[in-house]
C-alpha positions, -999 to 999 in steps of 0.1 A, spaced: -181 -91 122 -169 -96 87 -137 -78 77 -135 -57 46 -103 -72 31 -101 -45 4 -101 -18 30 -76 -37 51 -53 -40 21 -52 -3 16 -46 3 53 -15 -20 51 -3 -1 20 -8 33 38 11 20 68 40 10 45 39 45 30 38 60 65 68 40 76 88 51 46 79 87 52 85 88 89 113 64 97 150 65 88 154 39 60 173 8 69 171 -28 56 152 -37 88 126 -10 81 124 -22 45 116 -57 59 87 -42 77 76 -23 46 78 -55 26 56 -72 52 30 -44 50 30 -45 12 27 -83 12 -3 -80 35 -18 -54 11 -13 -77 -18 -27 -107 0 -58 -90 13 -66 -73 -20 -62 -106 -39 -86 -122 -14 -110 -93 -18 -110 -94 -56 -116 -132 -56 -150 -124 -41 -161 -107 -73 -168 -72 -83 -159 -47 -56 -184 -19 -49 -158 5 -35 -136 6 -66 -109 -21 -63 -96 -34 -96 -71 -60 -108 -48 -30 -117 -47 -22 -80 -35 -57 -72 -8 -54 -99 3 -21 -85 8 -36 -50 26 -65 -65 49 -42 -83 56 -22 -51 63 -55 -33 87 -66 -60 105 -33 -59 110 -34 -21 120 -70 -22 146 -63 -50 160 -34 -29 164 -57 1 180 -85 -19 204 -62 -38 212 -42 -7 203 -10 -25 180 19 -14 178 33 -49 143 20 -57 128 33 -24 123 70 -34 104 58 -64 83 34 -43 74 63 -20 65 86 -48 44 59 -65 25 51 -33 19 88 -27 6 93 -62 -15 61 -60 -34 73 -29 -37 109 -41 -51 98 -74 -77 74 -59 -89 93 -28 -118 110 -47 -131 79 -66 -123 51 -42 -146 48 -12 -123 28 11 -92 49 3 -111 81 9 -124 68 43 -89 56 53 -73 89 43 -99 109 61 -95 88 92 -57 93 92 -55 128 79 -43 142 112 -14 119 114 -3 111 78 10 135 51 -5 121 20 
């Protein structure tokens, strides 16, 4: 069965948000968040290379994930948790703003609504 790499990208980003909201922050946890955001970026880039996405993915979404990945990587390399509250808020806002217009995000959020506070 062919995987929907766009949906998979958003699942990784939601997992990163869930980790940040449910775990005590440490640099080890930030490494896991960086991995999840890296997977989100990689899968969305792969999805967008296929052409126009019917569910609503845009190059701006890829740039958003890239920015989040850079922020988390910067936090790790500078040994600072200061950017992390901003990353959490931006991810929450991203999913909240797109849940009505983006088919994959709406599906993922509905699927996880019992376990995630988004």
